[in-house]
C-alpha positions as CSV (number, residue, x, y, z in Angstrom):
1,X,35.7,111.5,150.5
2,X,34.8,111.7,147.1
3,X,36.6,113.3,143.9
4,X,35.8,113.9,140.4
5,X,37.1,112.5,137.7
6,X,35.0,113.6,134.8
7,X,31.5,114.9,134.3
8,X,29.8,111.5,135.4
9,X,32.4,109.7,137.4
10,X,33.6,110.4,140.7
11,X,35.9,108.2,142.9
12,X,35.1,107.5,146.6
13,X,37.8,106.2,149.0
14,X,36.9,103.8,151.2
15,X,38.5,102.2,154.0
16,X,38.2,98.1,154.1
17,X,38.4,96.3,157.6
18,X,39.0,92.8,156.0
19,X,39.4,89.9,158.9
20,X,39.9,86.4,157.6
21,X,39.3,83.3,159.8
22,X,39.9,79.7,159.1
23,X,36.9,77.6,159.0
24,X,39.3,74.5,160.3
25,X,42.3,74.6,162.3
26,X,44.7,75.4,159.0
27,X,46.6,78.8,159.7
28,X,48.1,78.3,156.5
29,X,45.1,78.7,154.5
30,X,44.2,81.7,156.3
31,X,47.3,83.3,155.3
32,X,46.9,82.0,151.8
33,X,43.5,83.4,151.6
34,X,44.4,87.0,152.8
35,X,47.0,87.5,150.4
36,X,44.7,86.2,147.4
37,X,42.3,88.8,148.5
38,X,45.2,91.2,148.5
39,X,46.3,90.3,144.9
40,X,43.1,89.1,143.3
41,X,40.4,91.5,144.6
42,X,41.6,94.6,146.3
43,X,44.6,95.5,143.8
44,X,42.0,96.5,141.4
45,X,41.3,99.3,143.6
46,X,44.8,100.6,144.0
47,X,44.6,98.9,147.5
48,X,47.1,100.2,149.9
49,X,47.7,98.8,153.4
50,X,47.1,101.4,156.2
51,X,49.0,101.7,159.5
52,X,45.7,100.3,161.6
53,X,45.8,97.1,159.4
54,X,42.7,98.2,157.0
55,X,43.1,98.7,153.4
56,X,42.5,101.7,151.7
57,X,40.8,101.5,147.9
58,X,39.7,104.2,145.0
59,X,36.4,103.1,143.7
60,X,35.2,104.5,140.3
61,X,31.4,105.0,140.5
62,X,28.9,107.1,138.8
63,X,25.7,107.1,141.3
64,X,24.7,106.1,144.6
65,X,23.1,103.1,143.4
66,X,26.5,102.4,141.1
67,X,28.5,102.5,144.0
68,X,26.4,100.3,146.6
69,X,26.5,96.9,143.6
70,X,29.9,97.6,143.3
71,X,30.5,97.3,147.1
72,X,28.1,94.6,147.2
73,X,30.1,92.8,144.4
74,X,33.4,93.4,146.0
75,X,32.4,92.2,149.2
76,X,30.5,89.1,147.4
77,X,33.8,88.5,145.7
78,X,36.1,88.8,148.9
79,X,34.0,86.2,150.8
80,X,34.3,84.0,147.7
81,X,38.5,84.2,147.8
82,X,38.8,83.3,151.3
83,X,36.0,80.2,151.1
84,X,38.3,79.0,148.2
85,X,40.8,78.2,150.6
86,X,39.0,77.2,153.4
87,X,38.1,80.5,155.0
88,X,35.5,82.9,155.7
89,X,35.6,86.9,156.1
90,X,34.4,89.4,157.9
91,X,34.2,92.5,156.6
92,X,33.5,96.2,157.2
93,X,33.7,99.3,154.7
94,X,33.0,102.8,155.1
95,X,33.2,105.6,152.7
96,X,36.1,108.4,154.1
97,X,34.3,111.8,154.1
98,X,30.6,110.5,154.6
99,X,28.9,108.6,157.1
100,X,28.3,105.8,154.3
101,X,28.9,102.4,155.4
102,X,28.5,98.5,154.2
């Protein structure tokens, strides 16, 4: 789903499936990494947790190329935040109302 905010800016509704696993056997680091991703990364996109366990994000972009770069940066940032807690992330993202996936 895409809505126009102004002439050049659009808002894409992105559904993100986020899975964080611990690299070693420390469950506490896994929960901490998940909370840190929600707090430091996803909160910038008005993230809401859906009943399915996925996150719904609202991303402002100007062009399809811009959106692809924003999504690449977002997924890279999620991976980095997880890695700081000794974890790794597996993510799948899709834009509502389209067949776009990252």
